[in-house]
Every structure is written in structure tokens, then in C-alpha cells.
C-alpha positions in Angstrom: -75.3 -0.5 21.9 -74.9 -3.6 19.7 -73.8 -7.0 21.1 -72.3 -9.6 18.8 -73.1 -13.2 19.8 -71.4 -16.4 18.8 -73.6 -18.2 16.3 -74.4 -21.0 18.7 -75.3 -18.5 21.5 -77.5 -16.6 19.1 -79.3 -19.8 18.1 -79.7 -20.8 21.7 -81.2 -17.4 22.6 -83.6 -17.6 19.6 -84.7 -21.1 20.6 -85.4 -20.1 24.3 -87.1 -16.9 23.2 -89.4 -18.9 20.8 -90.3 -21.3 23.6 -91.3 -18.4 25.7 -93.1 -16.5 22.9 -90.7 -13.7 22.9 -88.5 -12.0 20.4 -84.8 -12.8 21.0 -84.0 -9.1 21.7 -86.8 -8.9 24.3 -85.4 -12.0 26.1 -81.9 -10.6 26.0 -83.2 -7.4 27.6 -84.9 -9.4 30.4 -81.8 -11.5 31.0 -79.6 -8.5 31.1 -81.9 -6.7 33.5 -82.0 -9.6 35.9 -78.2 -10.0 35.8 -77.7 -6.4 36.6 -80.2 -6.4 39.4 -78.6 -9.5 40.9 -75.1 -8.0 40.5 -76.2 -4.9 42.4 -77.7 -7.0 45.2 -74.5 -9.1 45.4 -72.3 -6.0 45.6 -74.5 -4.5 48.3 -74.3 -7.8 50.3 -70.5 -7.8 50.0 -70.3 -4.2 51.2 -72.5 -5.0 54.2 -70.3 -8.0 55.0 -67.1 -5.9 54.7 -68.6 -3.2 56.9 -69.5 -5.8 59.5 -66.0 -7.2 59.3 -64.5 -3.7 59.8 -66.6 -3.4 63.0 -65.1 -6.8 64.2 -68.4 -8.7 63.7 -67.3 -12.2 62.7 -68.8 -15.6 62.9 -66.5 -18.3 64.1 -65.6 -21.1 61.6 -67.2 -23.8 63.8 -70.5 -21.8 64.0 -70.6 -21.5 60.2 -70.1 -25.2 59.9 -72.9 -26.0 62.3 -75.3 -23.6 60.6 -74.5 -25.1 57.1 -75.1 -28.6 58.4 -78.5 -27.6 59.8 -79.4 -25.9 56.5 -78.3 -28.8 54.4 -79.7 -31.6 56.6 -82.5 -33.4 54.7 
């Protein structure tokens, strides 16, 4: 497979690869692998959430708000 990049994206990829001591194609492979792994994890998490919702397992809006406030509290 061949991927065509916009010139500015290709230059940016080359610059980042050089900073990391990699060839641009090696960096592109790493980035693509990480993206695909993250995407698979995201899809799995969504499916878990959908299955829980189908079973009627919900968290009330107020509880979500309380939890987020605790997480985001400095």
C-alpha cells in the first residue's frame, strides 16, 4: 500500500522522524500501529458500554457529575 501525503505533512513527518532518529516510513508504521491499537480498544470499550446499557446498567447523570468533579478537583 502506498499513502500520499500533503507536502507539509510529509515534511512534518520527516522532521519528527529525524528528531527521533528514525526513517520517516518507520515512524509512520509506529504511528499507524498505535492508532489501530487505540481504535480497537475504543471500539471494545464502546461495545462493553452498549452491552451494559442493553442490560439496563446505567449511571445517573448526577452521579456522573459528582465523579467528574472528584476526578477534576485539584
